[in-house]
Backbone as JSON, one array per atom type, in Angstrom:
{
  "sequence": "MTIHHPESPQGYCDLEDLQRQFDGKQEVIRERLKEFRMIGSGPDEEVFSELCFCLLTPQSKARICDGAVKELIATNLLLTGDPAEIAHSLRSTGVRFHNGKARWIVAAREQFLHDGTWSLKQRLGQFKDAFEAREWLVDNVMGLGYKEAGHFLRNIGAGDDLAILDRHIMKNLNRHGALDTPPRSLSRKEYMRIEQLMKEFSGRVGISLAELDLLFWSRETGEVFK",
  "N": [[37.05, 111.44, 74.66], [35.05, 113.0, 72.26], [32.15, 114.94, 72.03], [30.09, 115.4, 69.32], [28.28, 117.91, 67.5], [27.04, 119.85, 69.5], [24.64, 121.25, 69.8], [21.81, 119.77, 69.2], [19.31, 118.62, 66.78], [17.21, 117.93, 68.42], [17.35, 119.77, 70.39], [19.26, 119.49, 72.37], [21.42, 120.45, 75.02], [24.05, 122.09, 76.93], [26.1, 120.26, 76.74], [28.86, 120.2, 76.69], [29.64, 120.56, 79.32], [28.62, 118.22, 80.38], [30.22, 116.34, 79.05], [32.72, 117.05, 80.07], [32.42, 116.41, 82.78], [31.95, 113.66, 82.57], [34.37, 112.78, 81.45], [36.02, 113.19, 83.62], [35.1, 111.31, 85.4], [34.77, 108.85, 84.2], [36.49, 106.64, 84.45], [36.16, 105.64, 87.1], [33.43, 105.19, 87.0], [33.21, 103.17, 85.03], [34.66, 101.19, 86.27], [33.0, 100.69, 88.42], [30.77, 99.61, 87.06], [31.95, 97.3, 86.13], [32.3, 95.99, 88.55], [29.63, 95.51, 89.17], [29.01, 93.58, 87.23], [30.54, 91.51, 88.19], [29.19, 90.87, 90.54], [26.87, 89.81, 89.43], [27.9, 87.49, 88.31], [28.48, 86.05, 90.49], [27.55, 84.1, 93.46], [24.11, 83.06, 94.11], [23.23, 84.14, 96.52], [24.5, 86.63, 96.71], [23.42, 87.95, 94.52], [20.77, 87.96, 95.31], [20.94, 89.6, 97.58], [21.43, 92.02, 96.34], [19.06, 92.37, 95.0], [17.41, 92.75, 97.21], [18.48, 95.16, 98.18], [17.62, 96.89, 96.14], [14.88, 96.68, 96.48], [14.6, 98.1, 98.8], [15.15, 100.74, 98.16], [13.14, 102.7, 97.28], [12.12, 105.9, 98.27], [14.15, 106.02, 100.15], [17.56, 106.65, 101.01], [20.38, 105.59, 99.05], [22.8, 104.86, 100.33], [21.95, 104.4, 102.95], [20.25, 102.23, 102.5], [22.07, 100.33, 101.52], [23.67, 99.99, 103.79], [21.71, 98.92, 105.46], [21.13, 96.44, 104.26], [23.61, 95.18, 104.57], [23.66, 94.99, 107.34], [21.53, 93.24, 107.76], [22.61, 90.97, 106.57], [24.83, 90.52, 108.21], [23.63, 89.83, 110.61], [22.33, 87.57, 109.91], [19.7, 87.77, 109.24], [18.75, 88.31, 106.73], [18.48, 85.94, 105.35], [17.13, 84.33, 107.11], [15.38, 85.71, 108.77], [12.14, 86.69, 110.05], [9.28, 88.67, 108.91], [8.78, 90.62, 110.96], [11.2, 90.71, 112.43], [13.01, 91.51, 110.45], [11.87, 93.97, 109.74], [12.25, 95.41, 112.1], [15.04, 95.61, 112.13], [15.44, 97.06, 109.76], [14.17, 99.45, 110.42], [15.82, 100.35, 112.48], [18.09, 100.98, 111.08], [17.35, 103.07, 109.53], [15.72, 102.89, 107.26], [12.96, 103.82, 105.35], [9.41, 103.09, 105.49], [9.54, 100.52, 106.57], [8.1, 98.24, 107.4], [6.49, 97.32, 105.21], [8.52, 96.9, 103.33], [10.01, 94.93, 104.56], [8.27, 92.79, 104.37], [8.31, 92.5, 101.6], [10.94, 91.61, 101.18], [10.95, 89.1, 102.51], [8.99, 87.79, 101.02], [10.25, 87.7, 98.49], [12.45, 86.13, 99.12], [11.19, 83.71, 99.79], [10.19, 83.15, 97.32], [12.4, 82.59, 95.71], [14.09, 80.85, 97.06], [14.17, 77.61, 98.03], [14.03, 74.98, 100.21], [16.76, 75.24, 100.74], [17.83, 75.58, 98.24], [18.62, 77.74, 95.6], [16.87, 79.62, 93.09], [17.07, 81.95, 91.72], [19.13, 83.08, 89.96], [19.01, 81.15, 87.96], [16.4, 81.53, 87.05], [16.53, 84.15, 86.03], [18.27, 83.73, 83.97], [16.77, 82.63, 81.97], [15.58, 84.4, 80.27], [15.33, 86.2, 77.16], [16.42, 88.73, 76.88], [17.28, 91.83, 78.61], [15.03, 93.41, 78.74], [12.84, 91.69, 78.61], [13.33, 90.29, 80.96], [13.01, 92.32, 82.83], [10.26, 92.93, 82.56], [9.15, 90.55, 83.5], [10.06, 90.55, 86.17], [8.78, 92.85, 87.19], [6.15, 92.02, 87.01], [6.09, 89.83, 88.69], [7.57, 89.97, 91.09], [7.05, 91.11, 94.23], [6.95, 94.51, 95.09], [8.68, 95.53, 93.2], [8.94, 97.95, 90.78], [9.21, 99.38, 87.46], [11.48, 101.02, 87.63], [12.87, 100.01, 89.91], [13.23, 97.33, 89.17], [14.8, 97.6, 86.85], [17.0, 98.85, 88.02], [17.95, 96.81, 89.71], [18.68, 94.84, 87.76], [20.64, 96.26, 86.36], [22.5, 96.52, 88.42], [23.48, 94.0, 88.7], [24.87, 93.61, 86.47], [23.32, 93.07, 84.24], [21.64, 94.78, 82.95], [22.39, 97.01, 81.38], [21.28, 98.36, 79.26], [18.96, 99.47, 80.06], [16.85, 102.07, 81.25], [16.9, 103.79, 84.34], [14.61, 105.26, 85.79], [13.98, 108.02, 87.74], [13.06, 110.93, 89.69], [15.44, 112.39, 89.86], [17.06, 111.53, 87.74], [15.4, 112.23, 85.6], [15.31, 114.98, 85.97], [17.92, 115.67, 85.25], [17.92, 114.86, 82.59], [16.13, 116.7, 81.61], [17.6, 119.0, 82.07], [19.52, 118.83, 80.09], [18.06, 119.08, 77.82], [16.86, 116.81, 76.81], [14.44, 115.99, 77.67], [11.23, 117.28, 78.17], [9.17, 118.95, 80.56], [9.42, 117.02, 83.44], [7.28, 114.26, 84.2], [4.79, 113.96, 86.82], [4.09, 111.46, 87.67], [4.71, 108.04, 86.65], [3.42, 106.08, 84.26], [3.4, 102.82, 82.71], [3.51, 103.19, 79.93], [4.42, 105.85, 79.78], [6.86, 105.6, 81.04], [8.26, 103.99, 79.22], [8.3, 105.71, 77.04], [9.93, 107.83, 77.94], [12.22, 106.42, 78.5], [13.0, 105.75, 75.91], [13.6, 108.3, 74.93], [15.81, 108.86, 76.53], [17.54, 106.9, 75.6], [17.98, 107.79, 72.99], [19.27, 110.18, 73.54], [21.51, 109.17, 74.86], [22.74, 107.75, 72.75], [23.38, 109.9, 71.08], [25.25, 111.39, 72.58], [27.19, 109.54, 73.11], [27.52, 108.12, 75.47], [26.82, 105.46, 77.55], [23.6, 104.18, 78.71], [23.78, 103.09, 81.31], [26.16, 104.28, 82.19], [25.43, 106.97, 82.04], [23.42, 107.05, 83.99], [24.86, 106.58, 86.41], [26.57, 108.76, 86.27], [24.77, 110.96, 86.33], [23.63, 110.51, 88.85], [25.86, 110.86, 90.44], [26.14, 113.55, 90.36], [24.09, 114.32, 92.03], [24.72, 113.2, 94.48], [27.44, 113.38, 94.89], [29.14, 111.25, 94.64], [30.12, 108.19, 92.98], [28.15, 105.6, 93.16], [25.76, 103.34, 93.51]],
  "CA": [[35.96, 111.34, 73.71], [34.47, 114.3, 71.92], [30.75, 114.93, 71.59], [29.87, 116.26, 68.16], [26.97, 118.56, 67.41], [26.59, 120.18, 70.84], [23.23, 121.64, 69.77], [21.21, 118.8, 68.29], [17.95, 118.97, 66.34], [16.29, 117.76, 69.54], [17.53, 120.85, 71.34], [20.17, 119.13, 73.45], [22.23, 121.59, 75.43], [24.95, 121.93, 78.07], [26.78, 118.98, 76.55], [30.29, 120.32, 76.99], [29.79, 120.31, 80.75], [28.38, 116.79, 80.56], [31.41, 115.63, 78.61], [33.81, 117.32, 81.02], [32.17, 115.62, 83.99], [32.14, 112.25, 82.27], [35.8, 112.54, 81.29], [36.63, 113.15, 84.95], [34.58, 110.21, 86.23], [34.48, 107.64, 83.45], [37.26, 105.5, 84.94], [35.51, 105.08, 88.28], [32.12, 104.69, 86.57], [33.38, 101.9, 84.34], [35.09, 100.22, 87.28], [31.8, 100.31, 89.17], [29.99, 98.71, 86.22], [32.66, 96.01, 86.14], [31.97, 95.36, 89.83], [28.26, 95.01, 89.06], [29.04, 92.33, 86.47], [31.11, 90.48, 89.07], [28.1, 90.45, 91.41], [26.0, 88.96, 88.64], [28.54, 86.2, 88.06], [28.71, 85.43, 91.78], [26.51, 83.19, 93.94], [22.75, 83.57, 94.21], [23.06, 84.94, 97.73], [24.92, 88.0, 96.42], [22.43, 88.51, 93.62], [19.58, 88.21, 96.11], [21.18, 90.77, 98.43], [21.28, 93.2, 95.48], [17.62, 92.5, 94.81], [16.87, 93.35, 98.44], [18.89, 96.56, 98.18], [16.74, 97.65, 95.24], [13.56, 96.72, 97.1], [14.62, 99.09, 99.88], [15.52, 102.09, 97.73], [12.11, 103.75, 97.16], [11.98, 106.86, 99.36], [15.26, 105.9, 101.1], [18.85, 106.92, 100.38], [21.1, 104.38, 98.67], [23.78, 104.5, 101.35], [21.21, 103.82, 104.06], [19.78, 100.91, 102.07], [23.23, 99.46, 101.46], [24.0, 99.67, 105.17], [20.65, 98.08, 106.01], [21.32, 95.09, 103.75], [24.8, 94.63, 105.22], [23.28, 94.64, 108.71], [20.72, 92.02, 107.67], [23.52, 89.87, 106.27], [25.67, 90.29, 109.39], [22.81, 89.21, 111.66], [21.71, 86.42, 109.26], [18.26, 87.98, 109.09], [18.36, 88.37, 105.32], [18.13, 84.6, 104.89], [16.37, 83.57, 108.1], [14.5, 86.55, 109.57], [10.74, 86.84, 109.67], [9.01, 90.07, 108.6], [8.91, 91.5, 112.12], [12.62, 90.86, 112.75], [13.62, 92.3, 109.4], [11.34, 95.33, 109.86], [12.92, 96.05, 113.24], [16.4, 95.94, 111.69], [15.35, 98.14, 108.77], [13.83, 100.68, 111.13], [16.99, 100.79, 113.24], [19.11, 101.5, 110.16], [16.84, 104.29, 108.9], [14.97, 102.66, 106.03], [11.56, 104.21, 105.45], [8.41, 102.08, 105.14], [10.26, 99.29, 106.91], [7.21, 97.08, 107.51], [6.17, 96.83, 103.87], [9.73, 96.43, 102.66], [10.37, 93.65, 105.18], [7.41, 91.77, 103.75], [8.81, 92.27, 100.24], [12.16, 90.8, 101.26], [10.58, 87.73, 102.85], [8.28, 87.22, 99.87], [11.24, 87.41, 97.46], [13.24, 84.98, 99.59], [10.36, 82.51, 99.65], [9.99, 82.9, 95.9], [13.61, 82.13, 95.03], [14.87, 79.93, 97.89], [13.33, 76.49, 98.45], [14.78, 73.86, 100.8], [18.19, 75.5, 100.63], [18.26, 75.69, 96.83], [18.23, 79.0, 94.98], [16.44, 79.58, 91.69], [17.05, 83.33, 91.21], [19.96, 83.23, 88.77], [18.47, 80.27, 86.93], [15.22, 82.16, 86.49], [16.95, 85.3, 85.24], [18.96, 83.25, 82.77], [15.82, 82.09, 81.0], [15.01, 85.45, 79.42], [16.13, 86.47, 75.96], [17.12, 90.0, 77.04], [17.0, 92.55, 79.84], [13.67, 93.97, 78.7], [11.94, 90.6, 78.98], [13.57, 90.02, 82.38], [12.4, 93.41, 83.61], [8.82, 92.74, 82.55], [8.83, 89.44, 84.4], [10.29, 90.98, 87.55], [7.72, 93.78, 87.57], [4.89, 91.29, 87.12], [6.14, 88.68, 89.59], [8.26, 90.2, 92.35], [6.37, 92.15, 95.0], [7.76, 95.66, 95.45], [9.5, 95.99, 92.09], [8.39, 98.64, 89.63], [10.17, 99.42, 86.36], [12.73, 101.63, 88.09], [13.58, 99.11, 90.81], [13.64, 96.14, 88.42], [15.93, 98.0, 86.03], [18.11, 99.11, 88.94], [18.47, 95.51, 90.1], [19.36, 94.21, 86.64], [21.89, 97.01, 86.12], [23.44, 96.29, 89.53], [24.09, 92.67, 88.57], [25.51, 93.58, 85.17], [22.43, 92.48, 83.24], [20.65, 95.75, 82.49], [23.04, 98.26, 80.96], [20.48, 99.02, 78.22], [17.72, 99.9, 80.67], [16.85, 103.35, 81.97], [16.44, 103.71, 85.73], [14.03, 106.6, 85.8], [13.38, 108.67, 88.9], [13.02, 112.38, 89.49], [16.79, 112.94, 89.69], [17.48, 111.25, 86.37], [14.59, 113.04, 84.68], [15.75, 116.36, 86.12], [19.13, 115.83, 84.47], [17.54, 114.8, 81.18], [15.54, 118.0, 81.34], [18.7, 119.99, 82.05], [20.24, 118.74, 78.82], [17.14, 119.22, 76.7], [16.39, 115.52, 76.31], [13.09, 115.76, 78.18], [10.52, 118.48, 78.61], [8.84, 118.91, 81.98], [9.28, 115.64, 83.92], [5.93, 113.98, 84.7], [4.66, 113.74, 88.27], [4.04, 110.01, 87.87], [5.13, 107.31, 85.46], [2.75, 104.87, 83.82], [4.31, 102.0, 81.9], [3.65, 103.85, 78.64], [5.25, 107.03, 79.95], [8.22, 105.13, 81.35], [8.87, 103.55, 77.97], [8.52, 106.89, 76.2], [11.09, 108.57, 78.44], [13.37, 105.55, 78.31], [13.42, 105.91, 74.53], [14.25, 109.62, 74.83], [17.12, 108.75, 77.14], [18.36, 106.11, 74.68], [18.37, 108.66, 71.88], [20.27, 111.1, 74.08], [22.7, 108.37, 75.1], [23.38, 107.51, 71.47], [23.92, 111.14, 70.54], [26.42, 111.86, 73.33], [28.2, 108.49, 73.19], [27.66, 107.64, 76.85], [25.79, 104.44, 77.69], [22.57, 104.44, 79.71], [24.31, 102.77, 82.64], [27.14, 105.32, 82.54], [24.68, 108.21, 82.28], [22.74, 106.95, 85.28], [25.83, 106.79, 87.48], [27.06, 110.14, 86.17], [23.73, 111.86, 86.83], [23.49, 110.34, 90.29], [27.02, 111.42, 91.13], [25.85, 114.99, 90.51], [23.17, 114.5, 93.15], [25.28, 112.68, 95.76], [28.87, 113.66, 95.01], [29.92, 110.02, 94.53], [29.66, 107.14, 92.08], [27.83, 104.5, 94.07], [24.99, 102.34, 92.78]],
  "C": [[35.37, 112.72, 73.49], [33.04, 114.12, 71.48], [30.61, 115.9, 70.44], [28.47, 116.86, 68.22], [26.41, 118.93, 68.78], [25.16, 120.69, 70.9], [22.54, 120.77, 68.73], [19.87, 119.3, 67.8], [16.93, 118.83, 67.46], [16.39, 118.89, 70.56], [18.4, 120.49, 72.52], [21.08, 120.32, 73.77], [23.11, 121.22, 76.62], [25.76, 120.65, 77.97], [28.27, 119.04, 76.83], [30.54, 120.06, 78.46], [29.58, 118.84, 81.06], [29.63, 115.99, 80.18], [32.56, 115.82, 79.58], [33.64, 116.47, 82.28], [32.39, 114.14, 83.74], [33.62, 111.91, 82.12], [36.49, 112.41, 82.65], [36.22, 111.94, 85.77], [34.46, 108.87, 85.5], [35.27, 106.43, 83.95], [36.59, 104.84, 86.13], [34.13, 104.54, 87.94], [32.26, 103.32, 85.91], [33.88, 100.81, 85.28], [33.9, 99.75, 88.11], [30.93, 99.35, 88.36], [30.64, 97.33, 86.12], [32.36, 95.26, 87.43], [30.55, 94.8, 89.82], [28.23, 93.67, 88.31], [29.61, 91.19, 87.31], [30.06, 89.98, 90.05], [27.2, 89.47, 90.67], [26.58, 87.6, 88.34], [28.82, 85.45, 89.35], [27.56, 84.53, 92.2], [25.15, 83.87, 94.05], [22.55, 84.46, 95.43], [23.44, 86.41, 97.5], [23.92, 88.69, 95.5], [21.15, 88.84, 94.39], [19.77, 89.43, 97.01], [21.06, 92.06, 97.63], [19.81, 93.44, 95.17], [16.99, 93.17, 96.03], [17.26, 94.81, 98.56], [17.94, 97.39, 97.32], [15.32, 97.7, 95.76], [13.48, 97.8, 98.18], [14.72, 100.53, 99.39], [14.38, 103.11, 97.58], [11.98, 104.59, 98.43], [13.06, 106.73, 100.43], [16.57, 106.07, 100.35], [19.62, 105.63, 100.15], [22.09, 103.94, 99.74], [23.1, 103.86, 102.56], [20.75, 102.41, 103.71], [20.92, 99.9, 102.01], [23.64, 99.04, 102.87], [22.99, 98.73, 105.81], [20.81, 96.63, 105.55], [22.54, 94.44, 104.4], [24.49, 94.22, 106.66], [22.43, 93.37, 108.71], [21.58, 90.8, 107.38], [24.32, 89.51, 107.52], [24.91, 89.57, 110.49], [22.07, 87.97, 111.16], [20.2, 86.56, 109.09], [17.83, 87.98, 107.63], [17.86, 87.01, 104.84], [17.25, 83.84, 105.88], [15.32, 84.39, 108.84], [13.06, 86.53, 109.09], [10.46, 88.32, 109.43], [9.19, 91.02, 109.77], [10.37, 91.75, 112.47], [13.31, 91.74, 111.71], [13.16, 93.75, 109.48], [12.02, 96.07, 110.99], [14.34, 96.48, 112.84], [16.38, 97.1, 110.7], [15.05, 99.47, 109.45], [15.05, 101.23, 111.86], [18.08, 101.38, 112.36], [18.6, 102.67, 109.33], [16.1, 104.12, 107.61], [13.51, 103.04, 106.25], [10.64, 103.08, 104.98], [8.94, 100.67, 105.4], [9.34, 98.07, 106.97], [6.89, 96.47, 106.15], [7.39, 96.25, 103.19], [10.22, 95.12, 103.26], [9.53, 92.53, 104.59], [7.87, 91.47, 102.33], [10.03, 91.36, 100.26], [11.82, 89.34, 101.54], [9.86, 87.06, 101.68], [9.26, 86.85, 98.76], [12.08, 86.2, 97.86], [12.46, 83.67, 99.42], [10.15, 82.14, 98.18], [11.19, 82.23, 95.26], [14.48, 81.16, 95.83], [13.94, 78.85, 98.44], [14.21, 75.35, 98.94], [16.28, 74.01, 100.58], [18.71, 75.65, 99.22], [17.71, 76.97, 96.22], [17.79, 78.78, 93.53], [16.53, 80.95, 91.01], [17.86, 83.47, 89.93], [19.48, 82.34, 87.63], [17.27, 80.91, 86.25], [15.6, 83.32, 85.58], [17.63, 84.88, 83.95], [18.04, 82.72, 81.69], [15.28, 83.13, 80.02], [15.94, 85.79, 78.26], [16.91, 87.77, 76.08], [16.67, 90.69, 78.32], [15.58, 93.09, 79.89], [12.64, 92.91, 79.09], [12.1, 90.27, 80.47], [12.91, 91.08, 83.24], [10.88, 93.25, 83.67], [8.41, 91.64, 83.52], [8.99, 89.85, 85.86], [9.18, 91.9, 88.03], [6.41, 93.03, 87.83], [4.89, 90.27, 88.26], [6.83, 88.9, 90.92], [7.62, 91.38, 93.06], [7.34, 93.27, 95.36], [8.61, 96.23, 94.33], [8.64, 96.67, 91.03], [9.45, 98.65, 88.53], [11.51, 100.0, 86.8], [13.53, 100.64, 88.92], [14.07, 97.85, 90.08], [14.83, 96.44, 87.52], [17.18, 98.25, 86.85], [18.77, 97.79, 89.35], [19.26, 94.86, 88.96], [20.65, 94.93, 86.32], [22.93, 96.67, 87.18], [24.0, 94.87, 89.57], [24.68, 92.5, 87.16], [24.65, 93.05, 84.05], [21.44, 93.48, 82.67], [21.24, 97.07, 82.04], [22.24, 99.02, 79.92], [19.14, 99.51, 78.74], [17.89, 101.25, 81.33], [16.29, 103.12, 83.36], [15.88, 105.09, 86.06], [13.45, 106.97, 87.16], [13.49, 110.17, 88.7], [14.4, 112.98, 89.27], [17.29, 112.72, 88.26], [16.71, 112.12, 85.39], [14.93, 114.53, 84.78], [16.99, 116.62, 85.27], [18.86, 115.71, 82.97], [16.92, 116.12, 80.74], [16.62, 119.07, 81.22], [19.4, 120.0, 80.71], [19.32, 118.76, 77.61], [16.64, 117.93, 76.12], [14.96, 115.22, 76.72], [12.49, 117.1, 78.55], [10.18, 118.33, 80.09], [8.65, 117.47, 82.45], [7.88, 115.4, 84.49], [5.93, 113.74, 86.2], [4.62, 112.25, 88.59], [4.34, 109.32, 86.54], [4.27, 106.07, 85.26], [3.76, 104.04, 83.02], [4.57, 102.68, 80.55], [4.57, 105.06, 78.73], [6.69, 106.65, 80.26], [8.94, 104.74, 80.06], [9.17, 104.72, 77.04], [9.79, 107.62, 76.64], [12.35, 107.73, 78.32], [13.9, 105.68, 76.88], [14.11, 107.25, 74.3], [15.66, 109.57, 75.41], [18.06, 107.93, 76.27], [18.86, 106.96, 73.52], [19.44, 109.65, 72.33], [21.59, 110.37, 74.3], [23.46, 108.12, 73.81], [24.03, 108.75, 70.89], [25.21, 111.55, 71.25], [27.5, 110.8, 73.48], [28.5, 108.02, 74.59], [26.51, 106.66, 77.09], [24.76, 104.82, 78.75], [23.08, 104.19, 81.12], [25.31, 103.82, 83.1], [26.44, 106.64, 82.84], [24.01, 108.19, 83.64], [23.71, 107.23, 86.43], [26.39, 108.21, 87.47], [26.05, 111.11, 86.73], [23.58, 111.73, 88.35], [24.68, 110.9, 91.05], [26.89, 112.94, 91.28], [25.0, 115.25, 91.75], [23.82, 114.18, 94.49], [26.75, 113.01, 95.97], [29.74, 112.42, 94.91], [29.31, 109.1, 93.48], [29.41, 105.93, 92.95], [27.07, 103.42, 93.32], [23.51, 102.68, 92.88]]
}
């Protein structure tokens, strides 16, 4: 794929390097997105484990959070543990703010699992689009902000049109001239403004928001993960 107009009216820059990196990683990126869609089509337990992963990610590395969730699954604490047990496990695996995040996990489990019956996928299926689902998650699931809610939806194949904005993503948008100085904090209004800037950039370069997110993160970590 060729990106036309390497210097846009918006002042986009360094696009040839972006295209080169995407060309080298697009196969693995698209395979990863396919895997996310498979999670979303799987059982509620898998979707819930992805929700828990996203609840753990603030201020903690993705690999550590992934390992923490796998440990909770292996010990059956994800579905049966109380906050103290889950917090102890999270602490042992290196997750920061383990006490608060343990409470978030238990609260989410109690919200979507009643008498052995899950309602998570059913609830998510009631929304007209990813934007409506994200709003509901932010308003109703303890621990989820716009970034985490978008991350969760993307990781179950239901949020490819959402931006997952953190300092690393905004730094890369700034690098390519899509964003001026990244803000220190993100209000809802500011999040939506920058999401729109990222959408415009995505449309100009012909790389989807979900692909851009994984590409930008691979620059930071050296791998295409989640």
